C-alpha positions as a LaTeX table, in Angstrom:
\begin{tabular}{lrrr}
\hline
Residue & $x$ (\AA) & $y$ (\AA) & $z$ (\AA) \\
\hline
Met1 & 2.99 & 51.25 & $-3.17$ \\
Asn2 & 2.36 & 47.68 & $-1.82$ \\
Ser3 & 3.89 & 44.94 & $-2.77$ \\
Ile4 & 1.79 & 43.39 & $-5.46$ \\
Asp5 & 1.71 & 47.19 & $-7.17$ \\
Leu6 & 6.10 & 46.62 & $-7.30$ \\
Ile7 & 5.44 & 43.38 & $-8.52$ \\
Ile8 & 3.49 & 44.63 & $-11.76$ \\
Leu9 & 5.64 & 47.43 & $-12.25$ \\
Asn10 & 8.60 & 44.91 & $-12.17$ \\
Phe11 & 6.78 & 42.65 & $-15.14$ \\
Asn12 & 6.13 & 45.66 & $-17.27$ \\
Glu13 & 9.33 & 47.05 & $-17.17$ \\
Val14 & 10.89 & 43.71 & $-17.55$ \\
Arg15 & 8.14 & 43.39 & $-20.62$ \\
Arg16 & 9.09 & 46.83 & $-21.78$ \\
Arg17 & 12.68 & 46.70 & $-21.74$ \\
Ser18 & 12.18 & 43.21 & $-23.84$ \\
Ile19 & 10.39 & 44.52 & $-26.41$ \\
Lys20 & 13.05 & 47.07 & $-27.06$ \\
Val21 & 15.40 & 44.33 & $-28.06$ \\
Trp22 & 13.11 & 42.35 & $-29.37$ \\
Thr23 & 11.75 & 44.37 & $-32.14$ \\
Ser24 & 14.85 & 45.83 & $-32.79$ \\
Ile25 & 16.38 & 42.67 & $-34.10$ \\
Pro26 & 16.10 & 43.07 & $-37.91$ \\
Glu27 & 14.08 & 40.61 & $-39.76$ \\
Glu28 & 17.00 & 38.64 & $-41.23$ \\
Lys29 & 17.95 & 38.08 & $-38.09$ \\
Leu30 & 15.21 & 36.35 & $-36.71$ \\
Gln31 & 16.54 & 33.13 & $-37.37$ \\
Trp32 & 19.77 & 33.61 & $-36.36$ \\
Lys33 & 21.26 & 31.35 & $-33.62$ \\
Pro34 & 25.03 & 31.08 & $-32.41$ \\
Asp35 & 25.07 & 27.40 & $-32.53$ \\
His36 & 22.72 & 24.64 & $-34.00$ \\
Glu37 & 21.93 & 23.62 & $-30.47$ \\
Ala38 & 20.84 & 26.85 & $-29.43$ \\
Met39 & 17.37 & 28.57 & $-29.82$ \\
Asn40 & 17.00 & 30.94 & $-32.68$ \\
Cys41 & 15.94 & 34.68 & $-31.70$ \\
Ile42 & 12.35 & 33.98 & $-32.99$ \\
Glu43 & 11.98 & 30.89 & $-31.40$ \\
Met44 & 13.96 & 32.68 & $-27.78$ \\
Ile45 & 10.89 & 35.28 & $-27.91$ \\
Arg46 & 8.36 & 32.66 & $-28.36$ \\
His47 & 9.95 & 30.28 & $-25.57$ \\
Val48 & 9.56 & 33.43 & $-22.94$ \\
Leu49 & 5.81 & 34.05 & $-23.75$ \\
Glu50 & 4.96 & 30.67 & $-24.12$ \\
Ser51 & 6.48 & 30.02 & $-20.46$ \\
Glu52 & 4.41 & 33.11 & $-19.43$ \\
Tyr53 & 1.58 & 31.40 & $-20.11$ \\
Tyr54 & 2.60 & 28.42 & $-18.43$ \\
Tyr55 & 3.59 & 29.99 & $-15.10$ \\
His56 & 0.66 & 31.51 & $-15.32$ \\
Leu57 & $-0.59$ & 28.42 & $-15.34$ \\
Ala58 & 1.27 & 26.77 & $-12.64$ \\
Ile59 & 0.61 & 29.48 & $-10.48$ \\
Lys60 & $-3.29$ & 28.99 & $-10.74$ \\
Asn61 & $-2.67$ & 25.41 & $-10.43$ \\
Arg62 & $-0.20$ & 26.02 & $-7.18$ \\
Gly63 & 2.34 & 23.52 & $-8.86$ \\
Ser64 & 3.34 & 22.22 & $-11.94$ \\
Leu65 & 1.11 & 20.75 & $-14.65$ \\
Ser66 & 0.46 & 17.13 & $-15.34$ \\
Val67 & $-0.40$ & 18.27 & $-18.79$ \\
Phe68 & $-0.03$ & 21.30 & $-20.91$ \\
Asp69 & $-1.47$ & 22.24 & $-23.62$ \\
Ser70 & $-0.53$ & 25.17 & $-24.84$ \\
Pro71 & $-1.62$ & 27.91 & $-27.28$ \\
Phe72 & 1.68 & 28.54 & $-28.77$ \\
Glu73 & 2.38 & 24.85 & $-29.76$ \\
Asn74 & 1.87 & 24.35 & $-33.84$ \\
Arg75 & 1.78 & 27.88 & $-34.69$ \\
Thr76 & 3.91 & 29.18 & $-37.66$ \\
Leu77 & 6.75 & 31.34 & $-36.26$ \\
Thr78 & 6.48 & 34.64 & $-38.40$ \\
Ser79 & 7.29 & 37.97 & $-36.43$ \\
Val80 & 7.89 & 39.47 & $-33.47$ \\
Lys81 & 4.59 & 41.55 & $-33.69$ \\
Ala82 & 2.49 & 38.68 & $-34.58$ \\
Glu83 & 4.10 & 36.45 & $-31.46$ \\
Leu84 & 3.02 & 39.63 & $-29.35$ \\
Glu85 & $-0.39$ & 40.37 & $-30.40$ \\
Phe86 & $-0.98$ & 36.86 & $-29.67$ \\
Ala87 & 0.35 & 36.18 & $-26.32$ \\
Glu88 & $-1.29$ & 40.16 & $-25.49$ \\
Pro89 & $-4.10$ & 38.42 & $-24.04$ \\
Phe90 & $-2.86$ & 35.71 & $-21.80$ \\
Arg91 & $-0.60$ & 38.54 & $-20.63$ \\
Asn92 & $-3.71$ & 40.32 & $-19.76$ \\
Glu93 & $-5.14$ & 37.67 & $-17.82$ \\
Phe94 & $-2.02$ & 36.89 & $-16.12$ \\
Ile95 & $-1.50$ & 40.55 & $-14.94$ \\
Asp96 & $-5.07$ & 40.06 & $-14.05$ \\
Thr97 & $-4.37$ & 37.33 & $-11.56$ \\
Ile98 & $-1.12$ & 38.48 & $-9.68$ \\
Lys99 & $-3.93$ & 41.81 & $-9.09$ \\
Ser100 & $-6.14$ & 39.27 & $-7.61$ \\
Phe101 & $-3.54$ & 38.34 & $-5.14$ \\
Thr102 & $-3.08$ & 40.22 & $-1.60$ \\
Glu103 & $-0.39$ & 40.74 & $-0.08$ \\
Glu104 & $-0.74$ & 38.06 & 2.29 \\
Asp105 & $-0.86$ & 35.81 & $-0.87$ \\
Leu106 & 2.51 & 36.01 & $-1.66$ \\
Glu107 & 4.03 & 34.78 & 1.50 \\
Asn108 & 1.42 & 31.88 & 2.04 \\
Ile109 & 0.69 & 30.48 & $-0.99$ \\
Lys110 & 3.43 & 27.38 & $-2.10$ \\
Ile111 & 3.70 & 27.13 & $-5.54$ \\
Asp112 & 4.73 & 23.31 & $-6.13$ \\
Arg113 & 7.27 & 22.53 & $-8.41$ \\
Ser114 & 9.18 & 20.03 & $-6.69$ \\
Asp115 & 9.27 & 18.22 & $-10.14$ \\
Ser116 & 11.77 & 20.61 & $-11.15$ \\
Gly117 & 13.52 & 20.85 & $-7.68$ \\
Tyr118 & 11.60 & 23.58 & $-5.14$ \\
Val119 & 8.60 & 24.82 & $-3.88$ \\
Arg120 & 8.25 & 28.50 & $-3.34$ \\
Asp121 & 6.02 & 31.41 & $-1.97$ \\
Leu122 & 4.03 & 32.65 & $-4.42$ \\
Gly123 & 5.78 & 36.35 & $-4.07$ \\
Asp124 & 9.14 & 34.31 & $-4.76$ \\
Met125 & 7.26 & 32.25 & $-7.76$ \\
Leu126 & 6.69 & 35.78 & $-9.36$ \\
Leu127 & 10.14 & 37.64 & $-9.36$ \\
Arg128 & 11.24 & 34.54 & $-10.87$ \\
Val129 & 8.99 & 34.93 & $-13.77$ \\
Ala130 & 9.81 & 37.92 & $-14.67$ \\
Tyr131 & 13.77 & 37.29 & $-14.01$ \\
His132 & 13.50 & 34.39 & $-16.64$ \\
Glu133 & 12.29 & 37.00 & $-19.59$ \\
Ser134 & 15.47 & 38.83 & $-18.03$ \\
Val135 & 17.83 & 36.08 & $-18.75$ \\
His136 & 16.76 & 35.38 & $-21.93$ \\
Thr137 & 16.76 & 39.42 & $-22.88$ \\
Gly138 & 19.99 & 39.53 & $-21.70$ \\
Gln139 & 20.80 & 35.87 & $-24.37$ \\
Leu140 & 19.13 & 37.92 & $-27.46$ \\
Leu141 & 21.64 & 41.30 & $-26.28$ \\
Asp142 & 24.31 & 38.41 & $-26.36$ \\
Tyr143 & 23.52 & 37.16 & $-29.73$ \\
Leu144 & 23.34 & 40.34 & $-31.08$ \\
Arg145 & 26.43 & 41.00 & $-30.15$ \\
Thr146 & 27.85 & 37.72 & $-31.41$ \\
Ala147 & 25.70 & 38.56 & $-35.09$ \\
Gly148 & 27.36 & 41.86 & $-35.33$ \\
Val149 & 24.00 & 43.70 & $-35.01$ \\
Pro150 & 23.99 & 47.01 & $-32.88$ \\
Arg151 & 21.91 & 46.93 & $-29.92$ \\
Ile152 & 19.25 & 49.17 & $-28.52$ \\
Arg153 & 19.80 & 50.75 & $-25.38$ \\
Ile154 & 17.40 & 49.49 & $-22.63$ \\
Trp155 & 19.00 & 51.28 & $-19.68$ \\
Asp156 & 16.45 & 54.36 & $-20.14$ \\
\hline
\end{tabular}
């Protein structure tokens, strides 16, 4: 197994566990949030999916985008299933892009996000994208605990 295969495995494992959490949220709790400034559960799921789309474009662009037209914007938040179905083709394109890279690309391609305070090697950036989703999945688990909702076991 090479580095590209491991990165894809990591993306797939992170998403598999996220989906376990996302689909375990009772429909009546999708609008729940811990305070008025926080995202609610379904907004956080949308944020993760939309961010992955942005990161994919930024990776293809080799840096931050000066203009970001999101296909997620202005879509009504309805259900986790609808969000996942809408995001699936974007996810597939992202995974295909990752598969197109070589081992050398992981070190040699630089992703310039100076506007956000960093420039990273492609391999580092890809791991950060998966980590972003992991952090938000952990946040949702905390949301569920705080809301008194039983949490699904993700450590299988």
